[in-house]
N, CA, C, O and the ligand as a Tripos MOL2 file, in Angstrom:
@<TRIPOS>MOLECULE
protein
  249   247    63     0     0
PROTEIN
NO_CHARGES

@<TRIPOS>ATOM
      1 N         -25.7340   30.0390  -84.1240 N.3       1 MET1
      2 CA        -25.1790   28.9460  -83.3840 C.3       1 MET1
      3 C         -26.2860   27.6700  -83.3000 C.2       1 MET1
      4 O         -27.4990   27.8210  -83.1510 O.2       1 MET1
      5 N         -25.6750   26.5500  -83.4130 N.am      2 SER2
      6 CA        -26.5580   25.3790  -83.3130 C.3       2 SER2
      7 C         -26.9900   25.0470  -81.9920 C.2       2 SER2
      8 O         -26.4380   25.5180  -80.9980 O.2       2 SER2
      9 N         -28.0400   24.1840  -81.9350 N.am      3 ALA3
     10 CA        -28.5450   23.7620  -80.6710 C.3       3 ALA3
     11 C         -27.3670   23.0490  -79.8170 C.2       3 ALA3
     12 O         -26.4850   22.3980  -80.3770 O.2       3 ALA3
     13 N         -27.4270   23.2260  -78.4280 N.am      4 PRO4
     14 CA        -26.4020   22.6350  -77.6330 C.3       4 PRO4
     15 C         -26.5260   21.1290  -77.6380 C.2       4 PRO4
     16 O         -27.6360   20.6250  -77.8070 O.2       4 PRO4
     17 N         -25.5270   20.4320  -77.4740 N.am      5 PRO5
     18 CA        -25.7110   18.9230  -77.2640 C.3       5 PRO5
     19 C         -26.5220   18.5770  -76.0740 C.2       5 PRO5
     20 O         -26.5530   19.3080  -75.0840 O.2       5 PRO5
     21 N         -27.1740   17.4710  -76.1680 N.am      6 VAL6
     22 CA        -28.1160   16.9950  -75.0970 C.3       6 VAL6
     23 C         -27.5640   15.6820  -74.5810 C.2       6 VAL6
     24 O         -27.2240   14.8090  -75.3800 O.2       6 VAL6
     25 N         -27.4650   15.5150  -73.2760 N.am      7 CYS7
     26 CA        -27.0340   14.2870  -72.7900 C.3       7 CYS7
     27 C         -27.9220   13.1510  -73.1170 C.2       7 CYS7
     28 O         -29.1220   13.2100  -72.8460 O.2       7 CYS7
     29 N         -27.3690   12.0760  -73.7120 N.am      8 THR8
     30 CA        -28.2420   10.9780  -74.1240 C.3       8 THR8
     31 C         -28.7700   10.1910  -72.9090 C.2       8 THR8
     32 O         -29.7440    9.4570  -73.0750 O.2       8 THR8
     33 N         -28.2330   10.2900  -71.7890 N.am      9 ASN9
     34 CA        -28.5790    9.5470  -70.6360 C.3       9 ASN9
     35 C         -29.6730   10.2670  -69.8610 C.2       9 ASN9
     36 O         -30.6810    9.6340  -69.5470 O.2       9 ASN9
     37 N         -29.5440   11.5100  -69.5440 N.am     10 CYS10
     38 CA        -30.4930   12.1980  -68.6700 C.3      10 CYS10
     39 C         -31.2830   13.3280  -69.4980 C.2      10 CYS10
     40 O         -32.3090   13.8260  -69.0350 O.2      10 CYS10
     41 N         -30.8020   13.6780  -70.6420 N.am     11 GLY11
     42 CA        -31.6530   14.7130  -71.5060 C.3      11 GLY11
     43 C         -31.2650   16.1520  -71.0880 C.2      11 GLY11
     44 O         -31.9110   17.0830  -71.5700 O.2      11 GLY11
     45 N         -30.2430   16.4020  -70.2140 N.am     12 ARG12
     46 CA        -29.8170   17.7710  -69.8760 C.3      12 ARG12
     47 C         -29.0530   18.3830  -71.1120 C.2      12 ARG12
     48 O         -28.3150   17.7110  -71.8320 O.2      12 ARG12
     49 N         -29.2880   19.6410  -71.2740 N.am     13 GLU13
     50 CA        -28.5770   20.3860  -72.2400 C.3      13 GLU13
     51 C         -27.2390   20.8470  -71.8620 C.2      13 GLU13
     52 O         -27.0800   21.2780  -70.7200 O.2      13 GLU13
     53 N         -26.2650   20.8090  -72.6780 N.am     14 ARG14
     54 CA        -24.8870   21.1750  -72.2240 C.3      14 ARG14
     55 C         -24.8590   22.8930  -72.0540 C.2      14 ARG14
     56 O         -25.3890   23.6460  -72.8700 O.2      14 ARG14
     57 N         -24.2780   23.2520  -71.0760 N.am     15 THR15
     58 CA        -24.1420   24.6930  -70.7240 C.3      15 THR15
     59 C         -22.6520   25.1590  -70.9000 C.2      15 THR15
     60 O         -21.7630   24.3510  -71.1670 O.2      15 THR15
     61 N         -22.4480   26.3780  -70.7520 N.am     16 ALA16
     62 CA        -21.0780   26.9600  -70.8000 C.3      16 ALA16
     63 C         -20.2470   26.4700  -69.6530 C.2      16 ALA16
     64 O         -19.0190   26.4990  -69.7320 O.2      16 ALA16
     65 N         -20.9500   25.9610  -68.4510 N.am     17 ASP17
     66 CA        -20.3070   25.4940  -67.4470 C.3      17 ASP17
     67 C         -19.7050   24.1220  -67.5260 C.2      17 ASP17
     68 O         -18.8400   23.7380  -66.7390 O.2      17 ASP17
     69 N         -20.2010   23.3820  -68.5260 N.am     18 ASP18
     70 CA        -19.7650   22.0340  -68.7490 C.3      18 ASP18
     71 C         -18.4810   21.9210  -69.4830 C.2      18 ASP18
     72 O         -18.4800   22.1490  -70.6920 O.2      18 ASP18
     73 N         -17.3750   21.5880  -68.8610 N.am     19 PHE19
     74 CA        -16.1040   21.4840  -69.4440 C.3      19 PHE19
     75 C         -15.9900   20.0390  -70.1680 C.2      19 PHE19
     76 O         -16.8170   19.1490  -69.9660 O.2      19 PHE19
     77 N         -14.9900   19.9140  -70.9440 N.am     20 ASN20
     78 CA        -14.7720   18.5560  -71.6690 C.3      20 ASN20
     79 C         -14.2870   17.5940  -70.7730 C.2      20 ASN20
     80 O         -13.4880   17.8730  -69.8790 O.2      20 ASN20
     81 N         -14.7960   16.3250  -71.0000 N.am     21 TYR21
     82 CA        -14.2790   15.1380  -70.2320 C.3      21 TYR21
     83 C         -12.8890   14.8290  -70.7260 C.2      21 TYR21
     84 O         -12.5340   15.0250  -71.8890 O.2      21 TYR21
     85 N         -12.1230   14.3350  -69.7720 N.am     22 SER22
     86 CA        -10.7610   13.9210  -70.0500 C.3      22 SER22
     87 C         -10.3490   12.7440  -69.1760 C.2      22 SER22
     88 O         -10.5870   12.8150  -67.9710 O.2      22 SER22
     89 N          -9.7700   11.6990  -69.6650 N.am     23 PRO23
     90 CA         -9.4800   10.5590  -68.8560 C.3      23 PRO23
     91 C          -8.7640   10.7770  -67.6560 C.2      23 PRO23
     92 O          -8.8320   10.0160  -66.6910 O.2      23 PRO23
     93 N          -7.9740   11.9630  -67.7070 N.am     24 ALA24
     94 CA         -7.0910   12.3890  -66.6260 C.3      24 ALA24
     95 C          -7.9790   12.8440  -65.4040 C.2      24 ALA24
     96 O          -7.5190   12.8160  -64.2630 O.2      24 ALA24
     97 N          -9.1830   13.2360  -65.6560 N.am     25 GLN25
     98 CA        -10.0080   13.6160  -64.5190 C.3      25 GLN25
     99 C         -10.4150   12.3470  -63.7370 C.2      25 GLN25
    100 O         -10.6400   12.4150  -62.5280 O.2      25 GLN25
    101 N         -10.5070   11.2210  -64.4090 N.am     26 VAL26
    102 CA        -10.8470    9.9900  -63.7380 C.3      26 VAL26
    103 C          -9.5750    9.5450  -62.9430 C.2      26 VAL26
    104 O          -9.7180    9.1850  -61.7750 O.2      26 VAL26
    105 N          -8.4690    9.5520  -63.4640 N.am     27 ILE27
    106 CA         -7.2070    9.0070  -62.9150 C.3      27 ILE27
    107 C          -6.9450    9.9870  -61.6440 C.2      27 ILE27
    108 O          -6.5810    9.4930  -60.5770 O.2      27 ILE27
    109 N          -7.1180   11.2350  -61.7670 N.am     28 LEU28
    110 CA         -6.7230   12.1930  -60.7210 C.3      28 LEU28
    111 C          -7.8470   12.3760  -59.7380 C.2      28 LEU28
    112 O          -7.6410   13.0720  -58.7430 O.2      28 LEU28
    113 N          -8.9990   11.8200  -59.9290 N.am     29 GLY29
    114 CA        -10.0770   11.8120  -58.9540 C.3      29 GLY29
    115 C         -10.7240   13.2210  -59.0420 C.2      29 GLY29
    116 O         -11.3560   13.6380  -58.0710 O.2      29 GLY29
    117 N         -10.5940   13.9630  -60.1520 N.am     30 ARG30
    118 CA        -11.2870   15.2550  -60.3560 C.3      30 ARG30
    119 C         -12.5840   15.2560  -60.8130 C.2      30 ARG30
    120 O         -12.9960   14.1880  -61.2680 O.2      30 ARG30
    121 N         -13.4210   16.3260  -60.7990 N.am     31 ALA31
    122 CA        -14.6990   16.3390  -61.3930 C.3      31 ALA31
    123 C         -14.6610   15.8410  -62.8180 C.2      31 ALA31
    124 O         -13.6850   16.0530  -63.5380 O.2      31 ALA31
    125 N         -15.6910   15.2020  -63.2060 N.am     32 ILE32
    126 CA        -15.6820   14.6380  -64.6130 C.3      32 ILE32
    127 C         -16.5210   15.6010  -65.4400 C.2      32 ILE32
    128 O         -17.5820   16.1070  -65.0730 O.2      32 ILE32
    129 N         -15.8870   15.7930  -66.6400 N.am     33 GLY33
    130 CA        -16.5500   16.7370  -67.6300 C.3      33 GLY33
    131 C         -17.5190   16.1140  -68.6710 C.2      33 GLY33
    132 O         -17.8430   14.9290  -68.5790 O.2      33 GLY33
    133 N         -17.9480   16.8600  -69.5920 N.am     34 TRP34
    134 CA        -18.9360   16.3740  -70.4940 C.3      34 TRP34
    135 C         -18.2830   15.5450  -71.5620 C.2      34 TRP34
    136 O         -17.3500   16.0330  -72.1990 O.2      34 TRP34
    137 N         -18.6850   14.3880  -71.7890 N.am     35 TYR35
    138 CA        -18.2010   13.5050  -72.9010 C.3      35 TYR35
    139 C         -18.9390   13.7480  -74.1770 C.2      35 TYR35
    140 O         -20.1680   13.8060  -74.1780 O.2      35 TYR35
    141 N         -18.2540   13.8870  -75.2240 N.am     36 SER36
    142 CA        -18.8690   14.1200  -76.4990 C.3      36 SER36
    143 C         -18.1250   13.2280  -77.5190 C.2      36 SER36
    144 O         -16.9290   13.4090  -77.7480 O.2      36 SER36
    145 N         -18.8580   12.2490  -78.1350 N.am     37 GLY37
    146 CA        -18.1480   11.3160  -79.0560 C.3      37 GLY37
    147 C         -19.1330   10.7820  -80.0300 C.2      37 GLY37
    148 O         -20.3270   11.0690  -79.9390 O.2      37 GLY37
    149 N         -18.6670   10.0240  -80.9470 N.am     38 ASP38
    150 CA        -19.4360    9.4160  -82.0430 C.3      38 ASP38
    151 C         -20.5690    8.6100  -81.5280 C.2      38 ASP38
    152 O         -21.5710    8.3920  -82.2090 O.2      38 ASP38
    153 N         -20.4080    8.1790  -80.3400 N.am     39 ASP39
    154 CA        -21.3900    7.2510  -79.7030 C.3      39 ASP39
    155 C         -22.3590    7.9840  -78.8660 C.2      39 ASP39
    156 O         -23.2400    7.3650  -78.2710 O.2      39 ASP39
    157 N         -22.2460    9.2880  -78.7840 N.am     40 GLY40
    158 CA        -23.2540   10.1360  -78.0170 C.3      40 GLY40
    159 C         -22.7540   11.1280  -77.1700 C.2      40 GLY40
    160 O         -21.5410   11.3030  -77.0610 O.2      40 GLY40
    161 N         -23.6400   11.8450  -76.5150 N.am     41 GLU41
    162 CA        -23.1830   12.9520  -75.5130 C.3      41 GLU41
    163 C         -23.5450   12.4930  -74.1440 C.2      41 GLU41
    164 O         -24.6720   12.0430  -73.9390 O.2      41 GLU41
    165 N         -22.6890   12.5760  -73.2260 N.am     42 ILE42
    166 CA        -22.9800   12.2930  -71.8120 C.3      42 ILE42
    167 C         -22.5160   13.3520  -70.9690 C.2      42 ILE42
    168 O         -21.3500   13.7340  -71.0630 O.2      42 ILE42
    169 N         -23.3430   13.8790  -70.1260 N.am     43 CYS43
    170 CA        -22.9590   14.9730  -69.1830 C.3      43 CYS43
    171 C         -22.1610   14.5430  -68.1180 C.2      43 CYS43
    172 O         -22.0930   13.3290  -67.9210 O.2      43 CYS43
    173 N         -21.4640   15.4120  -67.3020 N.am     44 GLY44
    174 CA        -20.4220   15.2160  -66.3620 C.3      44 GLY44
    175 C         -21.0840   14.2550  -65.2430 C.2      44 GLY44
    176 O         -20.4830   13.2720  -64.8080 O.2      44 GLY44
    177 N         -22.3960   14.6350  -64.8110 N.am     45 GLN45
    178 CA        -22.9560   13.9690  -63.7480 C.3      45 GLN45
    179 C         -23.1630   12.5320  -64.1260 C.2      45 GLN45
    180 O         -22.9640   11.6480  -63.2930 O.2      45 GLN45
    181 N         -23.5700   12.2520  -65.3950 N.am     46 CYS46
    182 CA        -23.8910   10.9340  -65.7750 C.3      46 CYS46
    183 C         -22.5360   10.1340  -65.9590 C.2      46 CYS46
    184 O         -22.4040    8.9520  -65.6410 O.2      46 CYS46
    185 N         -21.5980   10.8850  -66.4820 N.am     47 MET47
    186 CA        -20.2740   10.2230  -66.6290 C.3      47 MET47
    187 C         -19.7280    9.7870  -65.3130 C.2      47 MET47
    188 O         -19.1770    8.6940  -65.1850 O.2      47 MET47
    189 N         -19.8760   10.6250  -64.3450 N.am     48 GLU48
    190 CA        -19.3210   10.4380  -62.9480 C.3      48 GLU48
    191 C         -20.0490    9.1610  -62.4200 C.2      48 GLU48
    192 O         -19.4000    8.2540  -61.9000 O.2      48 GLU48
    193 N         -21.3440    9.1050  -62.5540 N.am     49 LYS49
    194 CA        -22.1420    7.9470  -62.0100 C.3      49 LYS49
    195 C         -21.6770    6.6290  -62.7640 C.2      49 LYS49
    196 O         -21.4490    5.5890  -62.1460 O.2      49 LYS49
    197 N         -21.5500    6.7430  -64.1530 N.am     50 ILE50
    198 CA        -21.1490    5.5540  -64.8130 C.3      50 ILE50
    199 C         -19.7010    5.1100  -64.4060 C.2      50 ILE50
    200 O         -19.4420    3.9610  -64.0480 O.2      50 ILE50
    201 N         -18.8070    6.0960  -64.4900 N.am     51 ILE51
    202 CA        -17.3350    5.6960  -64.1900 C.3      51 ILE51
    203 C         -17.2340    5.2910  -62.7280 C.2      51 ILE51
    204 O         -16.7210    4.2050  -62.4590 O.2      51 ILE51
    205 N         -17.6770    6.0690  -61.7870 N.am     52 ARG52
    206 CA        -17.4780    5.8060  -60.3630 C.3      52 ARG52
    207 C         -18.3100    4.6300  -59.8720 C.2      52 ARG52
    208 O         -17.9380    3.8630  -58.9840 O.2      52 ARG52
    209 N         -19.4910    4.5490  -60.5350 N.am     53 GLY53
    210 CA        -20.3900    3.3470  -60.1580 C.3      53 GLY53
    211 C         -19.7440    2.0770  -60.5590 C.2      53 GLY53
    212 O         -19.7050    1.1340  -59.7680 O.2      53 GLY53
    213 N         -19.2360    2.0040  -61.7460 N.am     54 GLU54
    214 CA        -18.5380    0.8230  -62.1540 C.3      54 GLU54
    215 C         -17.2320    0.5430  -61.3470 C.2      54 GLU54
    216 O         -16.8780   -0.5980  -61.0480 O.2      54 GLU54
    217 N         -16.6450    1.5090  -61.0670 N.am     55 LEU55
    218 CA        -15.3330    1.2840  -60.3010 C.3      55 LEU55
    219 C         -15.6730    0.8380  -58.8830 C.2      55 LEU55
    220 O         -14.9990   -0.0310  -58.3300 O.2      55 LEU55
    221 N         -16.7610    1.4520  -58.2620 N.am     56 LEU56
    222 CA        -16.9800    1.2180  -56.8560 C.3      56 LEU56
    223 C         -17.9230   -0.0220  -56.4590 C.2      56 LEU56
    224 O         -17.7500   -0.7080  -55.4520 O.2      56 LEU56
    225 N         -18.8980   -0.1970  -57.3620 N.am     57 ASP57
    226 CA        -19.7660   -1.3150  -57.0850 C.3      57 ASP57
    227 C         -19.8930   -2.3120  -58.2000 C.2      57 ASP57
    228 O         -20.8510   -3.0850  -58.2240 O.2      57 ASP57
    229 N         -19.0850   -2.3210  -59.0000 N.am     58 GLY58
    230 CA        -19.0340   -3.2820  -60.1650 C.3      58 GLY58
    231 C         -20.1110   -3.1000  -61.2180 C.2      58 GLY58
    232 O         -20.3720   -3.9640  -62.0550 O.2      58 GLY58
    233 N         -20.7380   -1.8950  -61.1240 N.am     59 GLY59
    234 CA        -21.7230   -1.5720  -62.1950 C.3      59 GLY59
    235 C         -23.0220   -2.1830  -62.0070 C.2      59 GLY59
    236 O         -23.7910   -2.2750  -62.9630 O.2      59 GLY59
    237 N         -23.3570   -2.6410  -60.7670 N.am     60 ASP60
    238 CA        -24.5710   -3.3090  -60.5580 C.3      60 ASP60
    239 C         -25.7380   -2.3180  -60.2140 C.2      60 ASP60
    240 O         -26.9020   -2.7070  -60.1150 O.2      60 ASP60
    241 N         -25.3660   -1.0530  -60.0440 N.am     61 ARG61
    242 CA        -26.4030   -0.0970  -59.7460 C.3      61 ARG61
    243 C         -26.9400    0.6160  -61.0850 C.2      61 ARG61
    244 O         -26.3560    1.5760  -61.5870 O.2      61 ARG61
    245 N         -28.0770    0.0620  -61.5940 N.am     62 LYS62
    246 CA        -28.5300    0.4550  -62.8640 C.3      62 LYS62
    247 C         -29.8030    1.2970  -62.6910 C.2      62 LYS62
    248 O         -30.3800    1.7530  -63.6770 O.2      62 LYS62
    249 ZN        -26.5890   13.3140  -68.1360 Zn       63 ZN63
@<TRIPOS>BOND
     1     1     2 1
     2     2     3 1
     3     3     4 2
     4     3     5 am
     5     5     6 1
     6     6     7 1
     7     7     8 2
     8     7     9 am
     9     9    10 1
    10    10    11 1
    11    11    12 2
    12    11    13 am
    13    13    14 1
    14    14    15 1
    15    15    16 2
    16    15    17 am
    17    17    18 1
    18    18    19 1
    19    19    20 2
    20    19    21 am
    21    21    22 1
    22    22    23 1
    23    23    24 2
    24    23    25 am
    25    25    26 1
    26    26    27 1
    27    27    28 2
    28    27    29 am
    29    29    30 1
    30    30    31 1
    31    31    32 2
    32    31    33 am
    33    33    34 1
    34    34    35 1
    35    35    36 2
    36    35    37 am
    37    37    38 1
    38    38    39 1
    39    39    40 2
    40    39    41 am
    41    41    42 1
    42    42    43 1
    43    43    44 2
    44    43    45 am
    45    45    46 1
    46    46    47 1
    47    47    48 2
    48    47    49 am
    49    49    50 1
    50    50    51 1
    51    51    52 2
    52    51    53 am
    53    53    54 1
    54    54    55 1
    55    55    56 2
    56    55    57 am
    57    57    58 1
    58    58    59 1
    59    59    60 2
    60    59    61 am
    61    61    62 1
    62    62    63 1
    63    63    64 2
    64    63    65 am
    65    65    66 1
    66    66    67 1
    67    67    68 2
    68    67    69 am
    69    69    70 1
    70    70    71 1
    71    71    72 2
    72    71    73 am
    73    73    74 1
    74    74    75 1
    75    75    76 2
    76    75    77 am
    77    77    78 1
    78    78    79 1
    79    79    80 2
    80    79    81 am
    81    81    82 1
    82    82    83 1
    83    83    84 2
    84    83    85 am
    85    85    86 1
    86    86    87 1
    87    87    88 2
    88    87    89 am
    89    89    90 1
    90    90    91 1
    91    91    92 2
    92    91    93 am
    93    93    94 1
    94    94    95 1
    95    95    96 2
    96    95    97 am
    97    97    98 1
    98    98    99 1
    99    99   100 2
   100    99   101 am
   101   101   102 1
   102   102   103 1
   103   103   104 2
   104   103   105 am
   105   105   106 1
   106   106   107 1
   107   107   108 2
   108   107   109 am
   109   109   110 1
   110   110   111 1
   111   111   112 2
   112   111   113 am
   113   113   114 1
   114   114   115 1
   115   115   116 2
   116   115   117 am
   117   117   118 1
   118   118   119 1
   119   119   120 2
   120   119   121 am
   121   121   122 1
   122   122   123 1
   123   123   124 2
   124   123   125 am
   125   125   126 1
   126   126   127 1
   127   127   128 2
   128   127   129 am
   129   129   130 1
   130   130   131 1
   131   131   132 2
   132   131   133 am
   133   133   134 1
   134   134   135 1
   135   135   136 2
   136   135   137 am
   137   137   138 1
   138   138   139 1
   139   139   140 2
   140   139   141 am
   141   141   142 1
   142   142   143 1
   143   143   144 2
   144   143   145 am
   145   145   146 1
   146   146   147 1
   147   147   148 2
   148   147   149 am
   149   149   150 1
   150   150   151 1
   151   151   152 2
   152   151   153 am
   153   153   154 1
   154   154   155 1
   155   155   156 2
   156   155   157 am
   157   157   158 1
   158   158   159 1
   159   159   160 2
   160   159   161 am
   161   161   162 1
   162   162   163 1
   163   163   164 2
   164   163   165 am
   165   165   166 1
   166   166   167 1
   167   167   168 2
   168   167   169 am
   169   169   170 1
   170   170   171 1
   171   171   172 2
   172   171   173 am
   173   173   174 1
   174   174   175 1
   175   175   176 2
   176   175   177 am
   177   177   178 1
   178   178   179 1
   179   179   180 2
   180   179   181 am
   181   181   182 1
   182   182   183 1
   183   183   184 2
   184   183   185 am
   185   185   186 1
   186   186   187 1
   187   187   188 2
   188   187   189 am
   189   189   190 1
   190   190   191 1
   191   191   192 2
   192   191   193 am
   193   193   194 1
   194   194   195 1
   195   195   196 2
   196   195   197 am
   197   197   198 1
   198   198   199 1
   199   199   200 2
   200   199   201 am
   201   201   202 1
   202   202   203 1
   203   203   204 2
   204   203   205 am
   205   205   206 1
   206   206   207 1
   207   207   208 2
   208   207   209 am
   209   209   210 1
   210   210   211 1
   211   211   212 2
   212   211   213 am
   213   213   214 1
   214   214   215 1
   215   215   216 2
   216   215   217 am
   217   217   218 1
   218   218   219 1
   219   219   220 2
   220   219   221 am
   221   221   222 1
   222   222   223 1
   223   223   224 2
   224   223   225 am
   225   225   226 1
   226   226   227 1
   227   227   228 2
   228   227   229 am
   229   229   230 1
   230   230   231 1
   231   231   232 2
   232   231   233 am
   233   233   234 1
   234   234   235 1
   235   235   236 2
   236   235   237 am
   237   237   238 1
   238   238   239 1
   239   239   240 2
   240   239   241 am
   241   241   242 1
   242   242   243 1
   243   243   244 2
   244   243   245 am
   245   245   246 1
   246   246   247 1
   247   247   248 2
@<TRIPOS>SUBSTRUCTURE
     1 MET1         2 RESIDUE 1 A MET
     2 SER2         6 RESIDUE 1 A SER
     3 ALA3        10 RESIDUE 1 A ALA
     4 PRO4        14 RESIDUE 1 A PRO
     5 PRO5        18 RESIDUE 1 A PRO
     6 VAL6        22 RESIDUE 1 A VAL
     7 CYS7        26 RESIDUE 1 A CYS
     8 THR8        30 RESIDUE 1 A THR
     9 ASN9        34 RESIDUE 1 A ASN
    10 CYS10       38 RESIDUE 1 A CYS
    11 GLY11       42 RESIDUE 1 A GLY
    12 ARG12       46 RESIDUE 1 A ARG
    13 GLU13       50 RESIDUE 1 A GLU
    14 ARG14       54 RESIDUE 1 A ARG
    15 THR15       58 RESIDUE 1 A THR
    16 ALA16       62 RESIDUE 1 A ALA
    17 ASP17       66 RESIDUE 1 A ASP
    18 ASP18       70 RESIDUE 1 A ASP
    19 PHE19       74 RESIDUE 1 A PHE
    20 ASN20       78 RESIDUE 1 A ASN
    21 TYR21       82 RESIDUE 1 A TYR
    22 SER22       86 RESIDUE 1 A SER
    23 PRO23       90 RESIDUE 1 A PRO
    24 ALA24       94 RESIDUE 1 A ALA
    25 GLN25       98 RESIDUE 1 A GLN
    26 VAL26      102 RESIDUE 1 A VAL
    27 ILE27      106 RESIDUE 1 A ILE
    28 LEU28      110 RESIDUE 1 A LEU
    29 GLY29      114 RESIDUE 1 A GLY
    30 ARG30      118 RESIDUE 1 A ARG
    31 ALA31      122 RESIDUE 1 A ALA
    32 ILE32      126 RESIDUE 1 A ILE
    33 GLY33      130 RESIDUE 1 A GLY
    34 TRP34      134 RESIDUE 1 A TRP
    35 TYR35      138 RESIDUE 1 A TYR
    36 SER36      142 RESIDUE 1 A SER
    37 GLY37      146 RESIDUE 1 A GLY
    38 ASP38      150 RESIDUE 1 A ASP
    39 ASP39      154 RESIDUE 1 A ASP
    40 GLY40      158 RESIDUE 1 A GLY
    41 GLU41      162 RESIDUE 1 A GLU
    42 ILE42      166 RESIDUE 1 A ILE
    43 CYS43      170 RESIDUE 1 A CYS
    44 GLY44      174 RESIDUE 1 A GLY
    45 GLN45      178 RESIDUE 1 A GLN
    46 CYS46      182 RESIDUE 1 A CYS
    47 MET47      186 RESIDUE 1 A MET
    48 GLU48      190 RESIDUE 1 A GLU
    49 LYS49      194 RESIDUE 1 A LYS
    50 ILE50      198 RESIDUE 1 A ILE
    51 ILE51      202 RESIDUE 1 A ILE
    52 ARG52      206 RESIDUE 1 A ARG
    53 GLY53      210 RESIDUE 1 A GLY
    54 GLU54      214 RESIDUE 1 A GLU
    55 LEU55      218 RESIDUE 1 A LEU
    56 LEU56      222 RESIDUE 1 A LEU
    57 ASP57      226 RESIDUE 1 A ASP
    58 GLY58      230 RESIDUE 1 A GLY
    59 GLY59      234 RESIDUE 1 A GLY
    60 ASP60      238 RESIDUE 1 A ASP
    61 ARG61      242 RESIDUE 1 A ARG
    62 LYS62      246 RESIDUE 1 A LYS
    63 ZN63       249 GROUP 0 **** ****
């Protein structure tokens, strides 16, 4: 097996507990999963901060 993906934002390694990100999670207000794309890997916690941070305070919390 290859090395697990690492969150480009916080450096956390992906575990078996990390489910995949889906836009439906945002729409439905559910827990946010792990994003994995051509532009990088972002863990659920970071995705949640990024998505909810931007929605709630205009993304000024950096
Ligand atoms: Zn992270």
